[in-house]
C-alpha positions as CSV (number, residue, x, y, z in Angstrom):
1,M,121.9,95.6,109.1
2,P,120.5,94.3,105.5
3,K,117.2,92.7,105.7
4,K,117.4,89.0,104.8
5,T,116.0,88.0,101.9
6,Y,114.5,84.7,101.1
7,T,113.9,83.0,98.0
8,Q,110.1,81.8,97.0
9,E,110.9,78.1,97.3
10,F,112.2,78.8,100.9
11,K,109.1,80.5,101.7
12,R,106.8,78.0,100.0
13,E,108.7,75.1,102.1
14,A,108.7,76.8,105.4
15,V,104.8,77.2,105.1
16,R,104.6,73.4,103.7
17,L,106.2,72.2,107.0
18,A,104.3,74.7,109.3
19,Q,101.2,73.1,108.1
20,T,102.2,69.2,107.5
21,S,104.8,68.7,110.2
22,G,102.6,68.8,113.3
23,K,105.2,71.0,115.1
24,P,104.8,74.2,116.5
25,I,105.5,77.3,114.3
26,A,107.9,78.5,116.8
27,H,110.0,75.3,116.3
28,I,110.1,75.1,112.8
29,A,110.6,78.7,112.9
30,R,113.8,78.1,115.1
31,E,114.8,75.2,113.1
32,L,115.0,77.5,109.9
33,G,116.7,80.1,111.6
34,I,113.7,82.6,110.9
35,S,110.7,84.8,113.2
36,D,107.5,82.7,113.7
37,A,106.0,86.0,112.5
38,S,107.6,85.6,108.9
39,I,105.9,82.1,108.7
40,H,102.7,83.4,109.8
41,Q,102.8,86.5,107.2
42,W,104.3,84.0,104.3
43,R,101.4,81.7,105.1
44,K,98.8,84.8,104.8
45,E,100.3,85.8,101.6
46,L,100.0,82.4,100.3
47,G,96.6,81.8,101.2
48,A,95.3,85.4,99.7
49,H,97.7,85.1,96.8
50,G,97.9,81.5,95.6
51,Q,100.5,81.2,92.9
52,E,101.3,84.7,92.7
53,A,102.6,85.1,96.2
54,F,106.2,86.0,96.6
55,P,106.6,87.6,93.3
56,G,110.2,88.7,94.3
57,S,111.6,92.3,93.4
58,G,112.1,91.5,89.8
59,H,108.8,89.9,89.1
60,Q,105.8,91.3,89.5
61,T,101.9,90.2,89.6
62,A,100.0,91.3,86.2
63,Q,98.3,94.0,88.1
64,E,101.6,95.6,89.4
65,E,103.0,95.1,85.5
66,E,100.2,96.9,84.3
67,L,100.1,99.7,86.8
68,R,104.0,100.4,86.2
69,R,103.2,100.4,82.4
70,L,100.4,102.7,82.8
71,K,102.7,105.1,84.8
72,R,105.4,105.1,82.5
73,E,102.8,105.8,79.6
74,L,101.4,108.7,81.9
75,E,104.8,110.3,82.4
76,V,105.5,110.2,78.6
77,T,102.3,112.0,77.8
78,R,102.9,114.6,80.5
79,Q,106.5,115.4,79.1
80,E,104.8,115.7,75.7
81,R,101.9,117.8,76.8
82,D,104.6,120.0,78.6
83,I,106.7,120.0,75.2
84,L,103.5,121.6,73.4
85,K,102.6,124.1,76.1
86,C,106.2,125.4,75.6
87,A,106.0,125.6,72.1
88,V,102.7,127.2,72.2
89,V,104.0,130.1,74.7
90,V,107.1,130.6,72.7
91,G,105.5,130.6,69.3
92,V,107.0,128.0,67.7
93,P,104.5,126.8,64.9
94,L,103.6,123.3,64.9
95,P,104.6,121.1,62.1
96,R,102.2,121.1,59.2
97,T,100.5,117.5,58.2
98,S,98.5,117.1,55.1
99,A,95.4,116.8,57.1
100,S,95.8,120.2,58.2
101,L,96.4,121.6,54.9
102,G,93.0,119.8,53.7
103,L,94.8,117.6,51.2
104,M,93.1,114.6,52.3
């Protein structure tokens, strides 16, 4: 059975209801058709991350975006390094630049 996903708005509204309605969390959860553990987890995440809580699969926090960008950059750098290693082993001459020829 696939895992259910809920929108950011649904999660925020569930937490708001749990905090302001005066009803037990278990009762709110039953009314919404979710587990009370979900509300507890969402409340914890909202308290810890505020506006950045519940970014969704396509949306990432600034730190997650930076990490993803750096991982991509590292992979490209490793590929470039591996290509240069192969070129040295095979003996392919590297392109000459004006700086290496002393023309600058």
